[in-house]
SEROLO-166457 format. One record per residue (C-alpha): residue number from 1; residue in one letter; x, y, z. Coordinates in nm, 2 decimals, padded with zeros to 4 digits. Each point is the difference from the previous one (the first is absolute). Layout:
! SEROLO-166457
+-----+------+--------+--------+--------+
| seq | type |      x |      y |      z |
+-----+------+--------+--------+--------+
| NUM |    A |      X |      Y |      Z |
...
+-----+------+--------+--------+--------+
This chain:
! SEROLO-166457
+-----+------+--------+--------+--------+
| seq | type |      x |      y |      z |
+-----+------+--------+--------+--------+
|   1 |    X |  14.14 |  18.07 |  05.86 |
|   2 |    X | -00.05 | -00.34 | -00.14 |
|   3 |    X | -00.33 | -00.11 | -00.10 |
|   4 |    X | -00.01 | -00.26 |  00.35 |
|   5 |    X |  00.08 |  00.26 |  00.22 |
|   6 |    X | -00.29 |  00.23 | -00.19 |
|   7 |    X | -00.21 | -00.26 |  00.05 |
|   8 |    X |  00.08 | -00.10 |  00.32 |
|   9 |    X | -00.01 |  00.37 |  00.04 |
|  10 |    X | -00.39 | -00.03 | -00.11 |
|  11 |    X | -00.10 | -00.18 |  00.31 |
|  12 |    X |  00.18 |  00.17 |  00.27 |
|  13 |    X | -00.28 |  00.30 | -00.10 |
|  14 |    X | -00.27 | -00.26 | -00.01 |
|  15 |    X |  00.09 | -00.13 |  00.40 |
|  16 |    X |  00.04 |  00.36 |  00.10 |
|  17 |    X | -00.32 |  00.11 | -00.22 |
|  18 |    X | -00.19 | -00.27 |  00.18 |
|  19 |    X |  00.12 |  00.03 |  00.38 |
|  20 |    X |  00.00 |  00.42 | -00.05 |
|  21 |    X |  00.37 |  00.00 |  00.02 |
|  22 |    X |  00.24 |  00.27 | -00.07 |
|  23 |    X |  00.25 | -00.16 | -00.26 |
|  24 |    X |  00.39 |  00.06 | -00.01 |
|  25 |    X |  00.13 | -00.14 | -00.29 |
|  26 |    X |  00.33 | -00.26 |  00.10 |
|  27 |    X |  00.16 | -00.05 | -00.30 |
|  28 |    X |  00.17 | -00.34 | -00.08 |
|  29 |    X |  00.37 |  00.18 |  00.06 |
|  30 |    X | -00.08 |  00.09 |  00.37 |
|  31 |    X |  00.11 | -00.19 |  00.29 |
|  32 |    X | -00.19 | -00.20 |  00.27 |
|  33 |    X |  00.03 | -00.20 |  00.29 |
|  34 |    X | -00.13 | -00.41 | -00.05 |
|  35 |    X |  00.02 | -00.33 |  00.20 |
|  36 |    X |  00.14 | -00.18 | -00.22 |
|  37 |    X |  00.07 | -00.30 |  00.21 |
|  38 |    X | -00.36 |  00.02 |  00.05 |
|  39 |    X | -00.11 | -00.10 | -00.35 |
|  40 |    X |  00.23 | -00.29 |  00.03 |
|  41 |    X | -00.29 | -00.16 |  00.08 |
|  42 |    X | -00.22 |  00.25 | -00.11 |
|  43 |    X | -00.25 | -00.03 |  00.27 |
|  44 |    X | -00.33 |  00.21 |  00.02 |
|  45 |    X | -00.12 |  00.24 |  00.03 |
|  46 |    X |  00.21 |  00.28 | -00.12 |
|  47 |    X |  00.08 |  00.32 |  00.14 |
|  48 |    X |  00.08 |  00.32 | -00.07 |
|  49 |    X |  00.08 |  00.37 |  00.14 |
|  50 |    X |  00.04 |  00.34 | -00.11 |
|  51 |    X |  00.23 |  00.29 |  00.23 |
|  52 |    X |  00.09 |  00.32 | -00.15 |
|  53 |    X |  00.20 |  00.04 | -00.23 |
|  54 |    X |  00.34 |  00.06 |  00.14 |
|  55 |    X |  00.19 |  00.03 | -00.28 |
|  56 |    X |  00.06 |  00.01 | -00.44 |
|  57 |    X |  00.10 | -00.38 | -00.05 |
|  58 |    X | -00.26 | -00.20 |  00.23 |
|  59 |    X | -00.39 |  00.01 |  00.01 |
|  60 |    X | -00.02 | -00.06 |  00.38 |
|  61 |    X | -00.16 | -00.36 | -00.05 |
|  62 |    X |  00.01 | -00.28 |  00.21 |
|  63 |    X | -00.14 | -00.32 | -00.12 |
|  64 |    X | -00.02 | -00.37 |  00.13 |
|  65 |    X | -00.12 | -00.37 |  00.02 |
|  66 |    X | -00.16 | -00.14 |  00.28 |
|  67 |    X |  00.13 |  00.10 |  00.32 |
|  68 |    X |  00.16 |  00.40 |  00.10 |
|  69 |    X |  00.30 | -00.04 |  00.19 |
|  70 |    X |  00.17 |  00.29 |  00.21 |
|  71 |    X |  00.34 | -00.13 | -00.11 |
|  72 |    X |  00.24 |  00.22 | -00.12 |
|  73 |    X |  00.10 | -00.19 | -00.32 |
|  74 |    X | -00.35 | -00.10 | -00.07 |
|  75 |    X | -00.07 |  00.29 | -00.32 |
|  76 |    X |  00.30 | -00.02 | -00.31 |
|  77 |    X | -00.03 |  00.25 | -00.23 |
|  78 |    X | -00.13 | -00.07 | -00.35 |
|  79 |    X | -00.10 |  00.22 | -00.31 |
|  80 |    X | -00.35 | -00.02 | -00.03 |
|  81 |    X |  00.08 | -00.20 | -00.34 |
|  82 |    X |  00.11 | -00.27 |  00.12 |
|  83 |    X | -00.38 | -00.05 |  00.16 |
|  84 |    X | -00.07 | -00.15 | -00.36 |
|  85 |    X |  00.17 | -00.34 |  00.12 |
|  86 |    X | -00.01 |  00.00 |  00.40 |
|  87 |    X | -00.38 |  00.15 |  00.04 |
|  88 |    X | -00.18 |  00.14 | -00.29 |
|  89 |    X | -00.36 |  00.01 |  00.15 |
|  90 |    X |  00.19 |  00.27 |  00.21 |
|  91 |    X |  00.11 |  00.25 | -00.18 |
|  92 |    X | -00.40 |  00.09 | -00.09 |
|  93 |    X |  00.01 |  00.16 |  00.36 |
|  94 |    X |  00.32 |  00.16 | -00.04 |
|  95 |    X | -00.18 |  00.40 | -00.12 |
|  96 |    X | -00.13 | -00.01 |  00.36 |
|  97 |    X |  00.08 |  00.38 |  00.15 |
|  98 |    X |  00.20 | -00.02 |  00.37 |
|  99 |    X | -00.22 | -00.13 |  00.21 |
| 100 |    X | -00.17 | -00.32 | -00.18 |
| 101 |    X |  00.05 | -00.33 |  00.10 |
| 102 |    X | -00.12 | -00.31 | -00.25 |
| 103 |    X | -00.01 | -00.38 |  00.10 |
| 104 |    X | -00.17 | -00.28 | -00.17 |
| 105 |    X | -00.06 | -00.33 | -00.09 |
| 106 |    X | -00.11 | -00.26 | -00.25 |
| 107 |    X | -00.34 |  00.15 |  00.14 |
| 108 |    X |  00.01 |  00.29 |  00.14 |
| 109 |    X |  00.09 |  00.33 | -00.02 |
| 110 |    X |  00.13 |  00.32 |  00.20 |
| 111 |    X |  00.06 |  00.26 | -00.05 |
| 112 |    X | -00.01 |  00.32 |  00.33 |
| 113 |    X |  00.08 |  00.35 |  00.04 |
| 114 |    X |  00.29 | -00.07 |  00.33 |
| 115 |    X |  00.08 |  00.42 |  00.16 |
| 116 |    X |  00.27 | -00.23 |  00.23 |
| 117 |    X |  00.19 | -00.03 | -00.30 |
| 118 |    X |  00.09 |  00.36 | -00.06 |
| 119 |    X |  00.18 |  00.09 |  00.36 |
| 120 |    X |  00.32 | -00.29 | -00.07 |
+-----+------+--------+--------+--------+
């Protein structure tokens, strides 16, 4: 693990402690779903949610900026390390276990457990 990934690991554990959430590591080489087009205009807020882990390649996070869309091609598979260029602050939340969500903008942060995410 390199220094950048280790720095984010420390921040992820801190977020989990702050919200009394279970920690589940999301290594930089894991795939997540990112709504890349939503980040083109970088509309706030930034949202993320985590479903149960289904395979070893995915961390099962879904992240978007602004409004959510039901479009089938809304999310694209991206390695977590690419969030360093897209939205590095989102990486701070990726240690939250399945069932957790986050939302933030420049002045606000919310993190909460949503049991419905466990029933996909």
